C-alpha positions in Angstrom: 0.0 0.0 0.0 1.9 3.0 -1.2 0.7 6.5 -0.9 2.1 10.1 -0.8 1.3 10.7 2.8 1.7 7.8 5.3 -1.1 7.0 7.8 -0.4 6.9 11.5 -2.8 4.8 13.6 -2.9 4.5 17.3 -4.2 1.6 19.4 -6.4 1.9 22.5 -6.3 -1.3 24.6 -9.2 -2.1 26.8 -7.4 -4.7 28.8 -5.0 -4.2 31.7 -3.8 -7.8 32.1 -0.2 -8.2 30.8 -0.7 -11.6 29.3 -4.2 -10.9 27.8 -4.9 -12.1 24.2 -6.0 -8.6 23.4 -2.8 -7.1 24.6 -0.9 -9.6 22.5 -2.9 -8.6 19.4 -2.4 -4.9 20.1 1.3 -5.4 20.5 1.4 -7.4 17.2 -0.3 -4.7 15.1 2.8 -2.6 14.4 4.5 -5.6 12.8 1.5 -6.2 10.6 1.1 -2.7 9.4 1.4 -2.6 5.5 3.7 -0.2 3.7 2.7 3.4 4.3 1.0 2.7 7.7 2.5 3.0 11.2 0.7 1.8 14.3 1.7 3.0 17.8 0.1 2.2 21.2 -1.5 4.9 23.3 -0.7 5.0 27.0 -2.4 2.7 29.5 -5.9 3.6 30.5 -5.1 2.3 34.0 -3.9 5.7 34.9 -7.3 7.3 34.3 -9.3 7.9 37.6 -12.9 6.9 37.8 -14.9 9.5 35.9 -16.3 12.2 38.2 -17.6 15.5 37.0 -16.3 17.1 40.1 -12.8 16.2 39.1 -13.4 17.4 35.6 -14.7 20.7 36.9 -11.5 21.2 38.8 -9.2 20.1 36.1 -8.9 17.3 33.5 -6.4 14.6 34.4 -3.1 15.1 32.5 -3.3 11.5 31.2 -6.7 12.1 29.6 -5.6 15.3 27.9 -2.4 13.6 26.7 -4.3 10.7 25.2 -6.9 13.0 23.6 -4.0 14.9 21.9 -2.5 11.6 20.6 -5.9 10.5 19.2 -6.5 13.9 17.6 -3.0 13.8 15.9 -3.6 10.3 14.5 -5.2 9.4 11.2 -7.1 6.6 12.8 -7.7 4.5 15.9 -7.8 0.8 16.5 -9.6 -0.3 19.7 -8.6 -3.8 20.8 -10.7 -5.0 23.8 -12.0 -8.1 25.5 -15.6 -8.7 26.3 -16.7 -8.6 29.9 -20.2 -9.7 30.9 -21.6 -9.2 27.4 -20.2 -5.7 27.1 -17.0 -3.7 27.3 -14.7 -3.7 30.3 -15.4 -0.9 32.8 -11.9 0.5 32.4 -12.5 1.1 28.7 -15.9 2.6 29.2 -14.4 4.9 31.9 -11.6 6.0 29.4 -14.3 6.7 26.7 -16.3 8.7 29.3 -13.3 10.9 30.1 -12.3 11.3 26.5 -15.9 12.1 25.4 -15.7 15.3 27.5 -12.6 16.7 26.1 -13.0 19.6 23.7 -12.5 19.4 20.8 -13.8 15.9 20.8 -10.8 13.6 19.8 -12.9 10.9 18.2 -15.1 13.1 16.1 -14.7 12.3 12.4 -11.8 9.9 13.2 -11.7 6.6 11.3 -11.8 3.7 13.8 -11.6 -0.1 13.8 -12.6 -2.5 16.5 -10.8 -5.8 17.3 -12.0 -8.2 20.0 -10.4 -11.5 21.2 -12.1 -14.1 23.3 -11.6 -17.8 24.2 -15.4 -18.1 23.4 -16.8 -19.0 20.0 -18.1 -15.6 18.9 -15.0 -13.6 19.7 -16.3 -10.7 21.7 -19.1 -9.8 19.3 -21.4 -8.4 22.1 -18.7 -6.1 23.3 -18.3 -4.8 19.8 -22.0 -4.0 19.5 -22.0 -2.1 22.8 -18.9 -0.3 21.9 -20.4 0.8 18.5 -23.3 2.4 20.5 -20.8 4.6 22.5 -18.9 5.5 19.4 -22.0 6.8 17.7 -22.2 9.5 20.4 -18.5 10.2 19.9 -19.0 10.8 16.2 -16.3 8.4 15.1 -16.3 6.8 11.6 -16.3 3.2 12.6 -15.2 0.7 10.0 -17.9 -1.8 9.3 -16.0 -4.5 7.4 -14.0 -6.6 7.9 -15.0 -7.1 11.5 -12.3 -8.7 13.6 -13.7 -11.0 16.2 -11.1 -13.6 17.1 -12.9 -16.5 18.7 -11.6 -19.7 20.2 -8.4 -17.8 20.9 -6.6 -20.3 23.0 -5.2 -22.3 20.1 -4.1 -19.2 18.2 -1.6 -17.8 20.7 1.6 -18.9 22.3 0.9 -18.0 25.8 4.5 -18.6 27.0 6.0 -16.2 24.4 2.9 -14.0 24.4 2.7 -14.1 20.6 -0.1 -14.5 18.1 0.9 -17.5 16.1 -2.1 -18.2 13.8 -1.2 -17.1 10.4 -4.8 -16.8 9.1 -5.6 -14.5 12.0 -2.5 -12.4 11.3 -3.5 -12.2 7.6 -7.1 -11.2 8.5 -5.8 -8.4 10.8 -3.7 -7.0 7.9 -6.8 -6.9 5.8 -8.6 -4.9 8.4 -5.7 -2.5 8.7 -5.7 -2.0 5.0 -9.4 -1.4 5.0 -9.0 1.3 7.8 -6.3 2.9 5.7 -8.7 3.1 2.8 -11.4 4.6 5.1 -8.8 7.1 6.4 -8.0 8.1 2.8 -11.6 8.6 2.0 -12.2 10.7 5.1 -9.1 12.8 4.3 -10.2 13.5 0.7 -13.8 14.4 1.8 -13.6 16.9 4.7 -16.6 17.3 6.9 -18.9 20.2 6.3 -20.0 20.6 9.9 
């Protein structure tokens, strides 16, 4: 994928566990980026305090403002998250609640892809659907296809070396990254009128 201006994507990880499958995928993405795309991780959302408007009214946490700046500067975002109780982890929802209150809104008009990984058969599909609802409010341009829902993850990873070993899954991730780059190219050439 060659282009005049390279695209820079950032990853937002919804898991705090060091050995999580989702964390492994997020750390794998930079190596899968096609030519003309770079992917870098955002900081950990573990540093965000619980959302509280009293805190916001006093001053936004520095970690929130720094991440908002990184998202604004990126050409696109990839959210990689597990599914907790048929939805997104509380820590990810908390981060989105904080980021949603920053002005200007960092996700507005931003191309965004979602990836979920689960030991279960449907690969975190319910978390994706709940996440998409929140992203409507944030006005992100969420990539519809290909959807990345990595199910039955146990056999696709080397948990000792913390590596994604399944080649078909790696190839599918590349396809989604390329689709996100195409969405980013479209968004860039058709500026918003609002």
